[in-house]
N, C-alpha and C positions, 0 to 999 in steps of 0.2 A: 260751732259745737257738734256739728255732724262728722267731725273727724273721729276714725277709730281711736280708742285709748292709747295704743302704742305710739301713733303719730303725735298725739297731743303730749304725751309723757317725753317723747323725744324733743319737742321744743322747748318744754320746761325744764327737763332735768335728763339730759342725754346719758349720763353715767347711770342713773337709776333705771332709764328705760333698758339699757344694756343688759343689766342685772336681772332684770324681771322678764326680758324676752325668752320665750321658749326657744330651746336649742335648734329646732327645726326652722325658727324664723330668721336664725343668724346664718350667715354664710362666711366661714372662716377664709378670708382672702388668701391666706397662705397655703391652704389645702385644697378647698373646694370651689369649683366655679358656680356660675348662676344656676346650673341645673343639678347641684349637689353630687357631681361626680369629681373624682380626684383630678387635681391639675397634674399636667406632665412634668411641669418644674418641681412639684411637690415630690412625684415619684421618684424623678431623678435624684432629688437631695437624699431620699431615703435609701436609694440604690448605691448612690456615692458613699454615703456613711458606712453601709454594709460592706461594699468593696475595700473600703479604708480599714475595716475591722473596728470601728468605733461603735461598739453595742450601745453604749450610753447615749450617744446621739441619735441612734435608730430609735431606742426607746423613748427618748424625749419628743421625737417628731411625731411618733405613733400613737403615744398614750392618750392625747386629747381626742383621738378619732372615735366615732361611734363604731360599736362592734361590726355592723354591715360595711362601713368603709374599710375596717381592717381586713375584713374577708375579701373585698373588693382589690384591696393592694395586694394581698397575698396571691390572689388568681392572676394578677398582673406579672407577677415574678416568674422568671424560668424555674423549671423543677429544680435544678441545681442550686438555685439561689434560696430557695424555700427553707432549707435546714437551717442556714445561718440565720435567716430572718426570724425563724422560729426560736432559736437559741436566744435571740436578742429580745424578744417579746414574750418569753414563755409564760410569765404571769398575766399577760394580756389575752392569752389564747383560751378565753373562758368558754362556757358552753354557748353563750350568744354568737360568738365568732364562729365557733364549728358549726352551728346551726345553718350559718349563712353561706357556708362553703358549698360547692358542687361536690358530688360524691367522690370523684377522681381526686380532685385537690384534697379534700378530707382525709381520705385514705393515705395520700402522699405525705400529709402533715404528720399524721399519727405515727408514721413509720420515722419520721424526722425527729421527733420529740422523745426525750428520755422517758422511761417507763413511769419515773413518779409524776411527771407533768401530764401524761396521758392519764394516770390514775386520779390526779387532782381534778381534771376536765370531767372523766367519768363519774366521779362522786358528786358533781353539780348536777347530773342528769337524772332523769327517771331511768328505772332499771332497763327497760325495754329500749330507749335511746342509748344507754351505756352499752347494752349488749351488741346493738348495731356498730357501735364505735369499734369495740374490741374484736368482734368477731372477724373483721376484715384483716386483722394483723397475723403474722404468721404464728405458729404454736409457740415458739420461744418467746416472741414478744408478748403474746398473750399472757403467758405464765408469769413474765416479768411484771406486767401491769397488774395482774391479780394479785401478787405478792405484795404489792404496794397499797393495796386498798384496805380499808378498815374491814373488820370481820363481817359485820352485817351485810355491807354491799358487795363483799367477795363472795359470800354464801349465795346471795341472791342472783348475782351475775352467772356464777358457776351453775347454779341450778338451771337457769334458761339455757346456757350453752349445752346442757346435756341434751336438749330437744334438738331434733334435725331442724335445718333451717327451713323458713316459710311454713312451719307447723303452728298451731295454736299455742301449744306449750312455749315456744320459742318467743312467739310474738306477744304473749299475754303480758299485762301490766302487773307488777307484784307489789305496787303501792295500794294502801287501803285507806279509806277516809276514816 
């Protein structure tokens, strides 16, 4: 009786144990190794599907991943591969994935995504985070993204962008309790 509940449940009902296990307790043999890092074979499968132009397969392979793992996968790709990858998984490129990317890769990805996709991501973020995302785009791309935002988000972001970088006006949060 000193066994942890999950081991006891595995012995009595392995299917139920799999269903109730926390995602972090399970290792997907197809994608992650024992250290929860992406397996080289899995990365190769995604890259091969990308090179074959099979966006559906790319999406199906990547969709079950945790946002941090998607960010890791993006960072493993070469710069010229990222645009095709982003196109294949645009609706998976949410704020949780963007937050996990290093700054250089995040900027690169925002340039690769269409304006409506960047706007959809920006709308999920707090205004100050959305400003950081948009301010690194060139002026034309900024305008295209701003045009895709709903009016309330667009006004808040334009207001923040009117202030010089690294000033209190640019950095302050515009969300209120």
